[in-house]
C-alpha distance (Angstrom), angle and dihedral (degrees) to the residues before:
residue distance angle dihedral
M1 . . .
F2 3.83 . .
A3 3.81 122.1 .
L4 3.79 119.2 -108.0
F5 3.80 96.6 -150.4
K6 3.79 135.3 34.5
D7 3.80 92.2 -142.2
R8 3.81 141.9 -35.1
H9 3.80 93.3 -78.2
E10 3.79 92.6 56.0
A11 3.80 90.0 46.3
G12 3.80 89.5 52.7
R13 3.79 93.1 52.3
M14 3.78 90.9 49.5
L15 3.80 91.7 46.8
A16 3.80 91.6 51.0
D17 3.80 90.5 61.2
R18 3.81 89.6 57.9
L19 3.80 92.8 47.3
R20 3.79 100.4 54.0
N21 3.80 92.6 99.0
E22 3.81 90.5 51.2
A23 3.80 96.4 53.3
G24 3.78 127.6 86.5
A25 3.79 139.3 170.9
R26 3.82 93.6 -74.6
T27 3.79 99.6 38.4
V28 3.79 118.2 138.8
V29 3.80 123.1 -160.9
L30 3.80 116.0 -146.4
G31 3.79 119.0 -166.1
L32 3.79 121.6 -157.0
P33 3.82 107.1 -131.9
R34 2.73 135.4 -89.1
G35 3.81 112.1 6.6
G36 3.78 95.5 18.7
V37 3.80 94.3 60.0
P38 3.85 98.1 75.0
V39 3.81 88.3 49.4
A40 3.80 91.9 47.4
F41 3.80 91.9 46.8
E42 3.79 91.3 59.1
V43 3.81 91.7 45.6
A44 3.80 92.0 51.4
L45 3.80 91.7 45.4
A46 3.80 93.6 51.5
L47 3.81 94.3 44.2
R48 3.82 94.7 40.1
A49 3.79 88.5 -126.4
E50 3.79 133.5 145.7
L51 3.80 115.4 -90.9
D52 3.78 128.0 -147.6
V53 3.80 138.5 148.7
L54 3.78 132.9 -115.6
P55 3.81 107.0 -159.7
V56 3.80 114.3 -141.1
R57 3.79 133.7 174.6
K58 3.76 130.6 -157.9
I59 3.81 116.7 -131.9
G60 3.79 102.3 -138.8
V61 3.78 127.7 -156.7
P62 3.84 109.7 -102.6
G63 3.79 108.2 -96.5
H64 3.82 91.0 10.9
S65 3.79 102.5 59.9
E66 3.81 94.3 168.7
L67 3.81 90.2 62.7
A68 3.80 107.5 84.6
M69 3.78 120.5 -139.0
G70 3.78 90.6 172.5
A71 3.77 144.7 -37.1
I72 3.78 141.5 -129.6
A73 3.80 132.7 -147.9
S74 3.79 137.5 -166.0
G75 3.76 111.0 -76.4
G76 3.80 95.3 44.7
A77 3.81 100.0 -77.0
L78 3.81 115.0 156.5
H79 3.80 127.2 -171.3
V80 3.81 118.0 -172.5
E81 3.81 126.7 -163.6
H82 3.80 97.3 -150.3
D83 3.81 93.7 178.8
T84 3.80 90.8 56.2
M85 3.78 91.8 48.3
E86 3.78 90.6 51.5
A87 3.80 94.9 45.5
A88 3.82 91.5 48.8
Q89 3.81 91.3 44.4
V90 3.79 92.6 -125.9
T91 3.80 114.3 171.8
Q92 3.79 123.0 -138.9
A93 3.81 89.6 -112.5
Q94 3.81 91.0 54.6
F95 3.80 91.0 47.4
D96 3.81 91.9 49.6
A97 3.82 91.6 50.5
V98 3.81 92.7 53.6
L99 3.80 90.5 43.0
A100 3.81 91.7 55.0
R101 3.82 92.0 51.4
E102 3.78 92.9 48.2
R103 3.80 92.7 47.6
A104 3.80 89.4 55.0
E105 3.82 90.5 50.1
L106 3.80 91.1 47.0
E107 3.80 90.7 54.4
R108 3.80 90.6 47.8
R109 3.78 92.0 52.7
E110 3.78 92.3 46.6
R111 3.81 89.8 56.9
A112 3.81 93.4 40.8
Y113 3.80 95.6 52.3
R114 3.77 102.8 35.4
G115 3.82 106.7 21.7
N116 3.80 106.9 -175.0
R117 3.78 93.9 -21.3
A118 3.81 113.5 120.5
P119 3.81 118.8 -123.8
A120 3.79 116.3 -97.3
P121 3.83 112.4 -90.3
I122 3.79 110.9 -100.8
E123 3.80 107.7 177.0
G124 3.79 112.9 115.4
R125 3.81 94.2 1.1
T126 3.80 134.8 113.7
V127 3.80 109.5 -110.3
L128 3.80 122.8 -156.6
L129 3.80 103.7 -158.7
V130 3.81 106.9 -158.6
D131 3.80 133.8 -168.7
D132 3.82 132.4 161.2
G133 3.81 89.7 -111.8
I134 3.78 140.9 -50.6
A135 3.79 133.8 -120.3
T136 3.81 106.1 176.6
G137 3.81 96.9 4.4
S138 3.82 95.0 -133.3
T139 3.79 97.0 128.1
M140 3.79 92.6 44.9
K141 3.81 90.2 51.7
A142 3.81 91.5 51.3
A143 3.79 89.8 49.1
I144 3.80 91.2 51.4
L145 3.81 91.1 50.8
A146 3.80 89.4 52.0
L147 3.79 91.6 49.1
R148 3.79 95.9 49.0
A149 3.80 89.5 59.0
R150 3.82 87.6 60.7
H151 3.84 93.0 55.5
P152 3.82 105.5 -123.6
A153 3.78 119.1 -176.1
R154 3.81 91.9 -128.3
V155 3.80 136.7 0.1
V156 3.79 120.1 -152.3
A157 3.81 119.4 -171.5
A158 3.80 105.3 -146.2
L159 3.80 122.5 -169.6
P160 3.79 140.0 159.0
V161 3.81 93.2 -143.9
A162 3.81 141.2 6.6
P163 3.81 137.2 156.6
A164 3.79 117.1 -77.7
G165 3.79 112.5 -89.7
I166 3.80 97.9 12.2
E167 3.79 92.0 116.7
T168 3.81 88.8 77.8
E169 3.82 87.9 69.5
F170 3.80 88.9 59.8
S171 3.80 99.6 43.9
S172 3.80 93.2 102.4
L173 3.81 95.1 36.4
V174 3.81 105.3 54.6
D175 3.77 137.4 34.4
A176 3.80 92.4 -131.4
F177 3.81 136.9 8.3
V178 3.80 113.5 -152.9
C179 3.79 117.7 -175.2
L180 3.80 128.0 162.3
A181 3.80 97.0 -151.6
Q182 3.80 136.0 12.9
P183 3.81 107.0 -176.9
T184 3.78 120.1 -167.0
L185 3.81 91.9 -139.2
F186 3.78 101.8 61.5
F187 3.80 122.4 160.4
S188 3.80 102.2 152.2
V189 3.78 141.2 -14.1
G190 3.80 91.8 -114.4
Q191 3.79 94.9 61.1
H192 3.80 89.2 71.1
Y193 3.83 94.9 58.6
E194 3.80 128.7 72.0
D195 3.81 88.7 -151.5
F196 3.79 114.4 31.7
G197 3.78 97.8 156.4
E198 3.78 119.8 157.7
T199 3.79 117.5 -78.6
T200 3.80 106.2 -138.9
D201 3.79 131.8 -151.3
D202 3.80 87.7 -107.4
D203 3.82 90.1 54.1
V204 3.79 90.7 52.2
R205 3.81 93.1 47.9
A206 3.81 92.1 47.9
L207 3.81 93.3 52.5
L208 3.80 92.6 46.2
Q209 3.79 91.5 49.6
R210 3.79 90.4 50.9
A211 3.79 89.6 51.0
W212 3.77 97.1 43.6
G213 3.78 94.6 39.7
G214 3.78 95.3 46.7
E215 3.82 93.9 -123.0
N216 3.81 104.2 148.6
G217 3.78 90.3 -38.7
P218 3.78 145.9 81.4
T219 3.78 118.9 -64.3
R220 3.76 135.2 -146.0
């Protein structure tokens, strides 16, 4: 199976072309760290929009961390996949233990990426919520819950790739779902990229500094 995108930066440039009708003068682009930030950077650059991050963490099934039984996002939002918990026979105590670890990591990332900088204002604005792709959608759902509490005018889920048909799960959560490709054969997000190397904390910080500092990137 051939890859759809060279890397996250190319995917972001392609996604930006599809998002031009969604963006306005007060649009803010939020990347989901870590892999969504390079995509979001390119979207914000092309649309001349403000860039920020919305840290999220998947809550993985014990022993199968890639299988999401929920997710959390900055601001206290929690999304739980009860069916997955039941199928994997995860107890509440096990769930709470994983949740505590992920909350600590979420707080660490929030400090690492933003420092003392306040989050971008959201109320009354159009938000383009960007990731490098979704498989189950848990982290995106947690991010949307966090955003709704901040009263945006519109929320647009924006993705290079997602499984076919998954947009129906978001129909009541977002105002628009924009996705470049929704293949029927979907095993992982990474299979659709030639280069799907890890995005590090340093990568995220560097892109945010370029955006916030105006160095070859979008500005506030």
